[in-house]
N, C-alpha and C positions, 0 to 999 in steps of 0.2 A: 505224258509223260504227254493244240493246237489247231485256231480252231476253225474259223471259215473256211475249209476246206470244198471244194469245187472237181477236180479233177483226179479221184480215186474210184467214183460208182460205177463208172465207166468200166474200169478195168476188175474191182473189187470184189465187187457185187456178181458181175457174173461167176469168178470162181465160185464163190461163198455161197452163195444160191443154189450152182450143182454141185459142190462138194468138193472140187477141185480142189487140188494144189492152188494158191494164186502165185503170180510170173512176178509180182513183184514187191518192193517190199513199203514199210511208212512203221511209223509211229502208231497201230495199227488201231491203239485204243481212240484216238480221235477223230472227232466230227469228220464223217468221208463224205459229201454230198455235195450236191447246191449252187445255189448262187450267196454267197452267206447273209445269214438273215439279218436284221437292221442291228442289231445292237451287236455284232461285235465284229466290228474293223480295229485293226490292227494301227496303235498307236501309243504314246505314254500317257503314264501314267499324272496328277498334275503333282507339285511337290506333297510328299508324305506327312502326313497329318503327325502328331506329337503321338510316338506310338502308346495307348493302353494296356492297362493290364491285360493280357490273352483271354480270351474264353474258349473254354472247348467246344471243336466246330463240329456237327454235325456227324454223324455216325456214320460213317461213310462214304462221304456224298462226294461225288463225282462234280464238277463246274468245267465245261469244256472250252470255257473263255473266259476273261477277263481283260481283256483289250474294251477298249471304245474311243470313238472320235470326241475332237471337241475342235470348235471352232472362234474364230476373236474376233470378235466385235471394234469397229472404229476407235472407241476405246478403251480395247486390249481387254476386257473384260472376255472369257474362255467360257462358253456356252455346249454345255453338252446335245451331240449330234439327234434331233428331233424324235428321230425313230429308237430316242432310247422310252419314248412314253409311249409304244405301241403295245398292244393288249395280247395275251401269250398264252398259249393250252398250258391246263397243269392235268398231265394222265395217270392214271394211280394201273399199273400190271399189274394181277398174280401170278404166280407164276412158285413153281417145286424150288425149294429151300435152296436142292444140290446144284440146281442151274444158278441162282441169285447173282453172285460175284459177278460171270462169265456175260449172262442172258444185260445184267446191267453196262456191263462195261461195253460189248454190242450196241445194245442200243446209242450207243454214243457214236459208234458211225456209221448208224444209217440213219443221224438224222436229229438225236438227243440234244436240249444243251445243257440238260446236266442230269442226273440219276441221284435220288438216294435209295440205299437197303432201307426198308423199315422194319429194323429188326424188332423193334420192342410192340410191336403192332400183334407180334403172334408168337402164345410158348413156345420153345425151344426144340417144343416137342410135336411139332405140327411139321403137315408137309407143306406147307403153302408160304407163301410169303408174297410182298405186296411190294413193286420199286415204285418209288414217286417219281415223277419226272416230268419237263418241262419242255413247251418245243414251240417254234412260232406257229402263226397262226395259219403260214400259210404253206405249213407242213404234212406230210400227207402221212397221219399217221398211225393207219391201218399197216401201210405198204412201209413203214418205218419198222412194227410191228412183226412185222410176217416175216422182216428180210432177215431182224436180229433171229429171230427164234427159230428162223430154216441155218441160219451159216452157224449153228452151233450143235443142229442135229434136233432142236425142239420137234415133237410131231402136234400138228394144230397149230390153231390162233391161239396165244394165252385171252382168259379174261381182262378186259381190262375198260375205265371210264374215262372219260375227259369231260372236262369242266373249263368255261373261257375263263378267266382269269383280267382284270382293267389289269394298265401297267404298272410295275414294281423299280425301284431304286436299281437298278441293274447294277452300275457300280459303287454305288453301296456295300447291296447284297455280297456280291462276288467279292468285293476287298474281302468284307468280316469276315468269308471263307474261309479262306486262308491264313492260315498263322505259321511263323518259323518252327520248322519239323528238325527235332535231330535225329541224323539219323543214326548218331553212336559219341558217345563222349567226345567232345573238341570236333564235329559234324557236325554245319549247320547249314539247311536250305531257306532263305530269308526270301519273303515275299518284298518285294520293291518295296511297297508301302510301310513294310513292319521294319522298328531297331531289330537290331538285331543282339540276341540274350545275352551273349558271348561275343565281347570283343576280342579278345586272343583266340578265339575257335578257330576253325578254318572257317569261314562262311561264304556259301555261294549264293550270290542275290541274283532271283528268277523275277522278271515278269511273263506268268504265262502266258500269255501273250494266246497269239496267233499256236502255240505247238502243248504236245503230250509231253509233259514232266514237271512234276510241278516237286518232285519230294514224297508227296505223302502217299501214291503209290504202293505195294509190298514190290512187281516188280523193280522198282527202280531204288525204292530203298535197300532191296537184295544185291542189283547190280555196280549199285554206288559202293558196298561194303566189299564186293568181287574185286573193283578197282584199289580200292583203300589196300586190301591186301597184297594186291599187286605192284601195283606202283612204288617202284624203288628209288626213281628217280635217272630222268636222260632218255626212257622210254616211247615210243612211236606208238599212238592209239589210235587206232580207227572206229565211231559212233555209228554202228553203220542201222539206217531208223536213226536221227537224230531228235527232230523234235525239236524240244525247248534248249537243246543244245548243255543239256543238266549236265549230264554222264562226261561229255568234251571240255565241258569248263572243268569241270568237279579232275578228272586225268589232270592237268594240266596245273591246277593249286595242288595238287600231292605230289606235280614233282616231274611229271613226262614235261617233252623237248616240243612232242610236238602233239597236236592233236586233229585231227581230220572228220568230220560228220557231214553222212550222205544222206538225201535224201529227195523224195521224188516229187514232197509239197514247196512252192516258192515261199508262205507264209512259216511254212517251220524256216526255211532258210534266213528269214526277214527277223525271223522271232530270234534265232540260235545267235546270230547280230548283234541284235541289239543286248542281248542275255551277255553275249560275249564284253559288248561295247562296259554293261553296268559295272562287272568284277576287273576290270582293266585288262582287256584282253585281244590285242591286238589279230591282224588277218594273218599277218607272221606267223602267230602262235597258233592261229586256230584257223582251219580251209574248210570251206563248207562248198556243197559243190551238188546240183540238184543231180539227178541222176537219170537220165529219159526211159517213159515206157512209151509201150504202143498205143493208148490212146492217152497219155498226159500230154502234158505243155507244149506248147510250139517253140521248138528254145528260139527260133531264127525271129521269132518278137522278142514276146517279153521277160523272157528265160535266160537270155542269151548270155546276160554276165554274173548268171553264175551257176552254169554249167560248164566243166573243166574236163575234157575228155581223158588230159595229161594226168588230172590225180587219180579218175577214176578206172583208168587203165595199169596200175604201180600197183603189179600183186608181187608176195611174199617179202611185202615189205614191214608189216608191224608188230613190233610185240605180242601185244592185247589187239585183239576186237572184238566188240561186244555190240550183239543184235538182238534188243530188246521188242521184238515188235511179236507174233501170234501164231500159231502151229503151223497152218498150210506156208501160208511165205516162211518158214524154217524151214521146212521139210522140204518145197519146190527149190530154195535157193543156195543148200547147206555147200556145196560146189563153188559155188560164189561167194558166201561170207569167209569156210575156209580158204578160200583162195590169197586172202587178201592178208592172212600171217603169216610170218616165217614158220619155217621148219621150225619146232619148237616155241610157237608161240602158244599165248591161252586164247581159249574161242571161247566167250560168252554167252551164254544161247537166253531169253527170258521172253517175259510175256504168253506162258501156259501154266495151267494149270496144274493139281498133282496127278489127276489120269492119265494126262495126257503125256507126261514125264517117258514110260519107255517109249511111247514110237519117239520119242525127239535121240534118245540116245541107243537102244537100237540103229536110228540111221543116221547118227551120226560116229557110230564106231568105226565105219572105214575110214571114217578121218583124222579122232581124237583116238586119243590111250588117255589113261590117270582119269576118267569122267567121274565127276564130285556133281553131288546135287544140295543143294540147301533151297529151303522153304521158309512162306513164310504167311500165315495168313490162308493154304491153299494154296497157294502160285511159287511156281518155281524159279530156280535159277539154275542153269546146268554151263558147267564148265571141264574144260578137259584140253589136254597138250595135243597141238598140231603133228603128228605124223612125218618125220621124215618121208616115206613115199606110202601111199596112201594105198589101205588096204585092197587087196584084187579080189578078196571072198565074198 
């Protein structure tokens, strides 16, 4: 729903490419790997200009980061990091239409900076479709495409074309790509640099920054709609794989007493903290913690302050738990995800496509009852009530 990410590849790629369940979690459509490319550093945006009349954003556009760094000259002038003038690679990938969405998301996980599914290029009856993507010039494009294709079970390397382009005004491009998103009547996700269309609505202000969760993706929308139905006031909510913090922030705005967000990425914690501050939410309302992983960050060093073992150890505490990740971590971590909910708690699961629903519902039926499924653009959100005692069948 995050994106100069460097510590996930050694862990997740191993499991994805071998088709084994991942043993940790994250907001998985985030960019997962390598030292951050030059134009993706977390900072704050300049003061927003007067909002222009919104234009329709490109169809199904995924921008994995919208943050950048600036420097102050002695005269006080802000200068954008020189790395913004770096050239980039434009890559077009041909794939079966049926996997275009999930491959597009997977490309982001393995190194693409942005992806756009070019639906307008081919007739609806055509079996193939093009995905336009951008990469940092130092990225191994073939390796990224190969891993992304393998992670979704696509046999063989898709055909692709690579072109080098001169620098783009990344700041302007990414800001123009994000617009206020109406989740439902009276509920908006508003980029930090835009004006809220409806000041009387519940407005969640976001700088997408380093973490997945802008409100544009169907899974984020489905989870927000689920939260809106569930939160009546006073609940404790766990966002398992918090990314930008959008769900945790939304729960508090809906009336929850406490939100807690877990992630394995320090950048996600940074992003969620920043977004909480944008919405006037303090650390007493939103608790954020890194979760240790076998090959993840060294918590005794730079990450120690963001790691709270007490929060992580508290089970059977939450009225609502939502994990918006992907299939393999959802399956592998099912007992852990459910363990955080109280008996009778609602557990929400998303980040999966429609054809994966039977697998997830079957796996979680030992933990949940009254299971429901909602769909949006072939993406799914599964919810159910935690059983008093797990089934032994």
